[in-house]
C-alpha positions as CSV (number, residue, x, y, z in Angstrom):
1,M,0.2,-0.2,0.0
2,I,2.9,2.1,0.6
3,A,3.0,3.0,-3.6
4,A,-0.5,3.1,-3.9
5,L,-0.9,6.8,-2.9
6,R,2.2,8.1,-4.2
7,S,1.3,6.6,-7.6
8,V,-1.8,8.8,-7.8
9,F,0.2,11.8,-7.3
10,L,2.3,10.8,-9.6
11,A,-0.3,10.1,-12.4
12,G,-1.3,13.5,-11.8
13,V,1.8,15.2,-13.2
14,V,3.4,12.7,-15.4
15,M,1.9,11.9,-18.9
16,V,2.6,8.5,-20.1
17,A,2.6,7.2,-23.4
18,G,1.0,3.9,-24.9
19,T,-1.6,2.4,-26.8
20,S,-5.3,1.7,-26.3
21,S,-6.1,-0.3,-22.9
22,E,-7.6,-2.7,-25.2
23,A,-4.4,-3.6,-27.0
24,E,-3.7,-7.1,-26.7
25,T,-1.3,-9.1,-23.8
26,T,1.5,-11.0,-25.3
27,H,3.8,-13.4,-23.2
28,T,7.1,-14.3,-24.9
29,V,9.2,-16.8,-23.1
30,L,12.8,-15.9,-22.8
31,D,16.5,-17.6,-22.2
32,Y,18.3,-16.2,-19.2
33,D,21.2,-15.2,-22.0
34,S,18.9,-12.5,-23.2
35,L,18.6,-10.8,-19.8
36,D,21.4,-7.7,-20.1
37,D,23.9,-8.6,-17.4
38,W,21.6,-11.4,-15.5
39,A,25.1,-13.2,-14.6
40,A,26.5,-9.9,-12.8
41,D,23.5,-9.5,-10.3
42,D,23.7,-10.6,-6.5
43,H,20.9,-13.3,-6.9
44,S,21.2,-14.5,-3.1
45,A,20.0,-10.9,-2.2
46,A,17.1,-11.1,-4.4
47,L,16.2,-14.9,-3.1
48,S,16.3,-13.5,0.6
49,V,14.0,-10.6,-0.7
50,F,11.9,-13.5,-2.4
51,L,11.7,-15.8,0.6
52,N,10.4,-13.0,2.5
53,T,7.0,-13.2,1.0
54,C,6.7,-16.7,-0.8
55,G,5.3,-18.2,2.4
56,D,2.2,-15.9,1.9
57,L,1.6,-17.4,-1.5
58,D,-1.2,-19.9,-2.0
59,D,-1.0,-21.7,-5.3
60,P,0.6,-24.9,-4.8
61,D,3.6,-24.5,-7.0
62,W,4.3,-21.3,-5.8
63,R,4.6,-22.9,-2.4
64,A,6.5,-25.5,-3.4
65,L,9.2,-23.0,-4.9
66,C,9.2,-21.3,-1.7
67,A,10.1,-24.3,0.3
68,L,13.0,-25.6,-2.3
69,G,14.4,-21.6,-2.1
70,R,14.9,-22.2,1.5
71,E,16.7,-25.3,1.2
72,Q,18.8,-23.9,-1.6
73,G,20.5,-21.2,0.4
74,A,22.2,-18.1,-0.8
75,A,24.7,-20.0,-2.3
76,G,22.7,-21.8,-4.8
77,A,20.4,-18.8,-5.5
78,R,21.3,-17.9,-9.0
79,A,20.9,-21.9,-9.9
80,F,17.5,-21.8,-7.8
81,F,16.1,-19.5,-10.1
82,E,17.5,-20.7,-13.5
83,L,16.4,-24.2,-12.8
84,F,12.5,-23.5,-11.5
85,F,11.2,-20.3,-13.0
86,R,11.5,-19.3,-16.8
87,P,11.6,-15.1,-17.5
88,V,8.3,-14.2,-19.5
89,L,8.0,-11.1,-21.3
90,I,4.5,-9.4,-20.6
91,E,3.5,-7.0,-22.9
92,D,0.4,-4.8,-23.5
93,G,1.1,-2.4,-25.9
94,V,2.1,0.5,-23.4
95,D,5.3,2.0,-23.3
96,P,7.5,0.8,-20.2
97,L,7.9,3.5,-17.6
98,F,10.2,2.9,-14.2
99,T,9.3,5.2,-11.4
100,G,10.7,5.4,-7.8
101,Y,9.1,6.0,-4.3
102,F,10.3,5.8,-0.9
103,E,9.5,6.3,3.0
104,P,9.7,9.8,4.4
105,E,11.0,10.6,7.5
106,L,9.5,13.6,9.6
107,N,10.6,15.5,12.7
108,G,7.6,15.2,15.4
109,A,6.9,14.7,18.9
110,R,4.0,13.0,21.0
111,G,2.5,16.3,22.0
112,P,2.1,19.8,20.7
113,G,4.6,22.5,21.4
114,G,7.5,24.4,19.8
115,P,7.6,23.6,16.1
116,Y,5.2,20.5,16.5
117,Q,1.9,22.0,15.4
118,Y,0.5,19.4,13.0
119,P,-1.2,16.7,14.2
120,V,-0.9,12.8,12.3
121,Y,-4.4,11.6,12.7
122,K,-5.9,8.1,13.4
123,M,-8.9,7.3,11.9
124,P,-12.4,8.5,13.7
125,P,-14.9,5.5,13.8
126,E,-17.5,8.0,11.6
127,A,-15.2,8.4,8.7
128,R,-14.9,4.7,8.5
129,E,-18.2,4.1,8.6
130,A,-19.5,6.6,6.5
131,G,-18.0,6.4,2.9
132,P,-17.0,9.8,1.4
133,W,-16.6,11.8,4.7
134,L,-15.4,15.4,5.2
135,H,-13.2,17.2,2.5
136,R,-9.5,18.0,3.7
137,R,-10.3,21.7,4.5
138,D,-13.0,20.8,6.6
139,I,-10.9,18.2,8.8
140,L,-8.4,20.6,9.2
141,T,-10.2,23.7,10.2
142,S,-13.5,22.5,11.2
143,G,-12.7,21.5,14.8
144,V,-14.0,18.1,14.2
145,M,-10.9,16.2,15.0
146,E,-10.0,18.0,18.0
147,G,-10.1,17.2,21.7
148,R,-10.8,13.3,20.7
149,G,-7.2,11.6,21.1
150,L,-6.9,10.8,17.7
151,E,-3.0,12.4,17.3
152,I,-0.7,9.9,16.8
153,A,2.2,12.5,16.8
154,W,2.6,15.9,16.0
155,V,5.2,17.1,13.2
156,D,7.0,20.4,12.2
157,D,5.9,20.8,8.6
158,P,2.4,20.6,7.2
159,V,3.9,20.3,3.7
160,E,6.2,17.1,4.4
161,L,2.4,15.8,6.4
162,F,1.1,16.3,3.0
163,F,3.5,14.3,1.2
164,L,3.7,11.4,3.9
165,Q,-0.5,11.2,3.1
166,I,0.7,10.6,-0.5
167,Q,3.5,8.1,0.2
168,G,1.1,6.3,2.5
169,S,3.8,5.6,5.4
170,G,6.6,7.0,7.2
171,R,8.8,7.4,10.1
172,I,8.4,10.5,12.8
173,R,11.5,11.2,14.8
174,M,10.9,12.4,18.1
175,P,13.2,15.0,20.2
176,D,14.7,11.9,22.4
177,G,15.9,9.9,19.3
178,D,12.9,7.4,19.2
179,T,11.3,6.7,16.2
180,V,7.5,6.1,15.7
181,R,6.5,4.2,12.4
182,V,3.2,4.7,10.8
183,G,1.4,2.9,8.0
184,Y,-1.8,3.7,6.2
185,G,-4.9,3.7,8.4
186,G,-7.6,4.6,5.9
187,A,-8.8,7.8,3.9
188,N,-11.8,10.0,3.7
189,G,-13.1,8.7,0.5
190,H,-12.4,11.3,-1.8
191,S,-10.6,11.1,-5.1
192,Y,-7.1,12.7,-5.1
193,R,-6.8,15.9,-7.4
194,S,-3.3,16.7,-8.1
195,V,-1.7,19.9,-6.8
196,G,0.7,19.6,-9.5
197,R,-1.6,19.5,-12.3
198,E,-3.2,22.5,-10.4
199,L,0.0,24.3,-10.6
200,V,0.5,23.6,-14.6
201,R,-3.2,24.7,-14.8
202,R,-2.4,28.2,-13.4
203,G,0.7,28.6,-15.7
204,I,2.8,28.7,-12.5
205,F,5.1,25.7,-13.8
206,A,5.1,23.5,-17.2
207,A,4.3,19.9,-16.7
208,H,7.8,19.0,-16.9
209,Q,9.0,21.0,-14.4
210,V,6.7,19.7,-11.7
211,S,8.0,17.5,-9.0
212,A,7.4,16.6,-5.2
213,E,10.5,18.8,-4.4
214,V,9.2,21.8,-6.7
215,I,5.9,21.9,-5.1
216,K,7.3,21.4,-1.6
217,R,9.5,24.8,-2.8
218,W,6.8,26.9,-4.0
219,V,4.0,26.0,-0.9
220,R,6.8,27.2,1.5
221,S,7.5,30.5,-0.6
222,N,4.0,31.2,-1.0
223,P,2.2,30.4,2.5
224,A,-0.9,31.4,2.1
225,A,-1.4,30.7,-1.4
226,G,0.7,27.2,-0.6
227,A,-1.9,26.1,1.9
228,E,-4.8,27.0,-0.4
229,L,-3.0,24.8,-3.1
230,L,-2.9,21.7,-0.7
231,F,-6.6,22.3,-0.1
232,H,-7.0,21.7,-3.8
233,N,-6.7,17.8,-2.9
234,P,-10.1,16.9,-0.9
235,S,-8.5,13.2,-0.2
236,Y,-7.2,13.0,3.5
237,V,-5.3,9.9,4.7
238,F,-5.4,8.8,8.3
239,F,-2.7,6.2,9.8
240,R,-2.0,4.0,12.3
241,E,1.2,3.4,14.4
242,L,2.9,0.6,13.5
243,K,4.1,-0.7,16.9
244,R,5.7,-4.2,16.0
245,L,7.5,-3.0,12.9
246,P,11.4,-3.2,13.6
247,A,13.4,0.0,12.6
248,N,15.8,-1.9,10.7
249,V,13.2,-2.9,8.0
250,G,11.4,-1.3,5.5
251,P,7.7,-0.4,5.4
252,L,4.6,-2.5,4.7
253,G,3.5,-3.3,1.3
254,A,0.9,-4.7,-0.6
255,M,1.7,-8.4,0.8
256,N,1.6,-6.8,4.4
257,R,5.3,-7.6,4.7
258,S,8.0,-4.9,4.6
259,V,9.5,-4.2,1.5
260,S,13.5,-3.9,0.9
261,A,15.2,-0.7,-0.7
262,M,16.2,-1.5,-4.9
263,R,14.9,-4.9,-4.5
264,S,11.3,-4.6,-3.9
265,I,8.9,-3.0,-6.6
266,A,5.2,-2.4,-7.0
267,V,3.6,-3.7,-10.0
268,D,-0.1,-4.2,-11.3
269,P,-1.0,-7.4,-10.0
270,A,-3.5,-7.8,-13.3
271,F,-0.2,-8.6,-15.5
272,V,2.3,-10.0,-12.6
273,P,1.7,-11.9,-9.6
274,L,2.5,-10.4,-6.4
275,G,5.8,-12.3,-4.8
276,A,7.1,-13.0,-8.4
277,P,10.8,-12.4,-9.2
278,V,10.9,-9.8,-11.8
279,W,14.2,-8.7,-13.5
280,V,14.1,-5.2,-14.1
281,E,16.1,-3.3,-17.1
282,K,15.7,-0.1,-16.2
283,D,17.5,2.3,-19.0
284,G,18.2,6.2,-18.6
285,A,20.9,8.2,-16.8
286,D,21.7,5.3,-14.3
287,P,20.9,1.9,-15.5
288,I,19.7,-0.6,-13.4
289,R,20.1,-4.5,-14.2
290,R,18.8,-6.4,-11.0
291,L,16.5,-8.9,-9.9
292,M,13.8,-7.7,-8.0
293,I,10.3,-8.7,-6.4
294,A,7.1,-7.8,-7.0
295,Q,6.0,-6.9,-3.2
296,D,3.8,-3.8,-3.6
297,T,0.7,-2.1,-5.6
298,G,-0.3,1.3,-6.8
299,S,-3.0,2.9,-7.8
300,A,-1.5,4.3,-10.9
301,I,0.8,1.3,-11.5
302,K,-1.2,0.5,-14.5
303,G,0.0,-2.0,-17.2
304,A,2.1,-5.1,-17.6
305,Q,5.4,-2.6,-18.3
306,R,4.8,-0.5,-15.2
307,A,6.8,-0.7,-12.2
308,D,7.4,1.7,-9.1
309,I,11.0,1.0,-7.6
310,F,11.4,1.1,-3.6
311,F,14.4,3.1,-3.0
312,G,14.4,3.0,1.0
313,T,14.1,5.6,3.5
314,G,14.7,9.3,4.1
315,D,15.8,12.6,2.3
316,Q,18.6,10.7,0.3
317,A,15.9,8.0,-0.9
318,G,13.3,10.4,-1.6
319,R,15.4,12.5,-4.1
320,A,16.7,9.7,-5.7
321,A,13.0,8.3,-6.5
322,G,11.5,11.4,-7.1
323,K,14.0,11.9,-10.5
324,L,13.4,8.5,-11.9
325,R,10.8,8.4,-15.0
326,D,12.8,5.9,-17.0
327,P,12.3,3.4,-19.9
328,G,13.4,0.1,-20.1
329,R,12.1,-3.5,-19.6
330,M,10.8,-5.8,-17.1
331,V,10.7,-9.8,-17.3
332,V,8.6,-11.6,-15.0
333,L,10.2,-15.1,-13.5
334,L,7.3,-17.5,-13.5
335,P,7.2,-21.4,-12.6
336,I,8.3,-23.2,-15.6
337,Q,4.8,-25.0,-16.1
338,R,3.1,-21.4,-15.7
339,A,5.6,-19.7,-18.2
340,Y,5.2,-22.2,-20.9
341,A,1.2,-22.6,-20.4
342,L,1.2,-18.8,-21.2
343,A,3.5,-19.0,-24.1
344,P,1.9,-19.0,-27.7
345,D,0.7,-22.5,-28.8
346,G,2.5,-23.7,-25.7
347,L,6.2,-23.0,-27.0
């Protein structure tokens, strides 16, 4: 789920080239020799991430491969993938696109005071029961949330809080050095309206100029107009505290397991099974050739060749993820019988 909300933001400012959604989906079984730099990857790292979620897969063939992977061990990781999987190129006529996401870190405290004036809220019961509930503006200005003990923490920056809601998960650093982990806890039921697209509509920026960092700088430089810009988005995300999530692991993905930096991706499960290994060939300024695992989804991650790469936690990961808008190719590793069943004429 961490990718789901930030992908809605991305969809508002990135135009993705492609053909009609009615284009036929094709499956081509490839050889491992056709995967660029396959032999150079750290397959044991990929196997470790695969094993983190494969035990949750229900189908017998996947469960059998999970057990074999645990027996194989790191030393036999490459052989494990090559023996029991076949690379399948799945295409739907839409141009490939890789983007990135991350887990933000905010500064906060358990109570209000000093710079910590912006609450991170739990979901009130009436919002969960009502379907579409109050808009963002009403939630933050009407007083409906006050005095109810719904605050998980208070942070020092309303702009970072807005983008925490887009990412859907994050860490809040306390003054004493402690860290509070928060994850998606629900929403008010209103669709996201892109603040980036609104800036383009107003003529403030061109579409290719808009990014999360550009929006943050503009809002901070224009406090009154910036606050109104954020109200343009009626959607509001609530959180839950993740007390049992260790500090040394990533946020929870769609499989309710931690995702791993530069080894986990968000995909469209209509084309790529969650939990499947995926060979990523991302082109662009900093090419990536790496075996990753499909462990997350996103509202704007649609298509057979669309993926969101998890970059990790913090500002550096955020900057790297925010720059990523690259073409390439992704190839799904499927159990052998599944792979050949999808191939034309069973070949």
